[in-house]
Residue frames relative to the residue before (quaternion, step in Angstrom):
aa qw qx qy qz dx dy dz
M 1.0000 0.0000 0.0000 0.0000 0.00 0.00 0.00
K 0.4631 -0.6677 0.4882 0.3182 3.61 -0.95 0.79
M 0.6468 -0.5553 0.3770 0.3622 3.54 -1.23 0.54
N 0.7653 0.3826 -0.2339 0.4618 3.62 0.86 -0.72
Q 0.5296 0.5834 -0.4464 0.4241 3.62 1.17 0.23
Q 0.2808 -0.7398 0.5911 0.1563 3.47 -1.14 0.79
Q 0.4214 -0.6783 0.5456 0.2543 3.51 -1.20 0.66
A 0.5073 -0.6574 0.4647 0.3075 3.61 -0.99 0.78
N 0.4391 -0.6810 0.5047 0.2978 3.55 -1.00 0.74
P 0.5508 -0.6000 0.4510 0.3649 3.54 -1.07 0.65
D 0.5375 -0.6249 0.4719 0.3128 3.55 -1.25 0.56
D 0.0071 0.8011 -0.5972 0.0388 3.62 -0.27 1.20
R 0.0644 -0.8233 0.5622 -0.0444 3.53 -0.29 1.39
S 0.3551 0.7967 -0.4478 0.1966 3.59 1.27 0.00
D 0.7935 0.2601 -0.1609 0.5261 3.65 0.99 -0.69
N 0.2896 0.7814 -0.5123 0.2077 3.63 1.08 0.46
V 0.6504 0.5243 -0.3332 0.4372 3.56 0.91 -0.96
S 0.6785 0.4916 -0.3076 0.4509 3.61 0.85 -0.86
K 0.6221 0.5355 -0.3178 0.4746 3.58 1.06 -0.84
L 0.6740 0.5036 -0.2688 0.4689 3.56 0.90 -1.02
T 0.6433 0.5122 -0.3179 0.4719 3.59 0.98 -0.85
E 0.6415 0.5102 -0.3214 0.4742 3.59 0.99 -0.81
A 0.6344 0.5176 -0.3328 0.4679 3.61 1.00 -0.87
V 0.6179 0.5438 -0.3482 0.4486 3.63 0.95 -0.80
Q 0.6693 0.5104 -0.2870 0.4574 3.55 0.85 -1.05
N 0.6512 0.5360 -0.2934 0.4500 3.55 0.96 -0.90
T 0.6520 0.5061 -0.2892 0.4849 3.48 1.06 -0.90
I 0.6474 0.5004 -0.3320 0.4693 3.60 0.90 -0.79
D 0.6310 0.5360 -0.3180 0.4621 3.60 0.97 -0.85
N 0.6573 0.5003 -0.3002 0.4770 3.62 1.03 -0.85
M 0.6160 0.5485 -0.3329 0.4571 3.55 1.03 -0.76
E 0.6811 0.4862 -0.2743 0.4737 3.55 0.91 -1.02
A 0.6637 0.4814 -0.3285 0.4688 3.58 0.87 -0.77
A 0.6413 0.4971 -0.3395 0.4758 3.64 0.98 -0.69
H 0.6486 0.5048 -0.3324 0.4626 3.55 0.90 -0.82
D 0.6370 0.5244 -0.3342 0.4556 3.67 1.00 -0.70
S 0.6614 0.5241 -0.2852 0.4545 3.53 1.07 -0.90
M 0.5403 0.6354 -0.4195 0.3582 3.65 1.08 -0.32
R 0.4911 0.6452 -0.4301 0.3969 3.66 1.19 -0.38
F 0.7913 0.3405 -0.1343 0.4898 3.57 0.93 -0.93
A 0.5396 0.6654 -0.3586 0.3708 3.58 1.34 -0.06
S 0.4791 -0.5949 0.5481 0.3408 3.55 -1.24 0.46
E 0.7027 -0.4702 0.3347 0.4161 3.50 -1.35 0.32
E 0.6231 0.5207 -0.3382 0.4757 3.65 1.02 -0.80
E 0.6709 0.4856 -0.3178 0.4616 3.60 0.86 -0.93
K 0.6325 0.5381 -0.3460 0.4366 3.61 0.97 -0.70
V 0.6122 0.5431 -0.3146 0.4809 3.56 1.06 -0.82
N 0.6759 0.4990 -0.2663 0.4725 3.58 0.94 -0.95
I 0.6511 0.5055 -0.3093 0.4742 3.55 1.01 -0.85
Q 0.6518 0.5109 -0.3156 0.4631 3.57 0.96 -0.87
A 0.6486 0.5119 -0.3210 0.4629 3.59 0.91 -0.81
K 0.6666 0.4927 -0.3118 0.4643 3.55 0.91 -0.94
N 0.6749 0.4901 -0.3178 0.4510 3.61 0.89 -0.79
E 0.5739 0.5604 -0.3574 0.4784 3.58 1.23 -0.46
R 0.6470 0.4885 -0.3028 0.5011 3.57 1.01 -0.85
R 0.6462 0.5054 -0.3433 0.4573 3.62 0.97 -0.80
E 0.6142 0.5625 -0.3308 0.4438 3.60 1.04 -0.71
Q 0.6336 0.5076 -0.3003 0.5007 3.56 1.10 -0.80
S 0.6374 0.5313 -0.3132 0.4618 3.56 1.02 -0.86
L 0.6314 0.5481 -0.3226 0.4436 3.51 1.01 -0.88
E 0.6302 0.5270 -0.3176 0.4735 3.57 0.94 -0.88
A 0.6691 0.4923 -0.3013 0.4681 3.57 0.84 -0.88
M 0.6673 0.4957 -0.3012 0.4672 3.61 0.90 -0.89
R 0.6545 0.5148 -0.3234 0.4496 3.58 1.01 -0.80
Q 0.6283 0.5083 -0.3212 0.4936 3.55 1.13 -0.76
E 0.6516 0.4926 -0.3298 0.4733 3.64 0.92 -0.73
I 0.6064 0.5187 -0.3817 0.4664 3.67 1.05 -0.62
R 0.6392 0.5297 -0.3233 0.4541 3.64 0.96 -0.83
D 0.6590 0.5184 -0.2921 0.4600 3.52 1.00 -0.95
E 0.6912 0.4938 -0.2680 0.4545 3.55 0.99 -0.94
A 0.6289 0.5169 -0.3237 0.4822 3.54 1.09 -0.76
A 0.6335 0.5007 -0.3268 0.4911 3.68 1.04 -0.73
F 0.6503 0.5087 -0.3364 0.4530 3.60 0.91 -0.77
Q 0.6762 0.4949 -0.3082 0.4503 3.54 0.92 -0.87
E 0.5959 0.5681 -0.3357 0.4577 3.54 1.18 -0.73
R 0.6853 0.4873 -0.2900 0.4569 3.53 0.89 -0.99
Q 0.6249 0.5427 -0.3325 0.4521 3.59 1.10 -0.75
S 0.6955 0.4916 -0.2707 0.4487 3.61 0.97 -0.74
E 0.5495 0.6338 -0.3860 0.3840 3.67 1.22 -0.21
């Protein structure tokens, strides 16, 4: 191997579920904070907040599916 080439790190998926769970909670917290801020927002800002929260909801669904996939992967690895 050449001196300036780096070796790839092994795939460590052991904490993916906890990281994804934390990301889900952070996204929910952000959605709630955005919703609370709508009281003081202009109509344009409200539309933007609603659109962003809709995108967050889609992200939540994707993260939850990834959590299920990771949990199933870890279960298969422990068999």
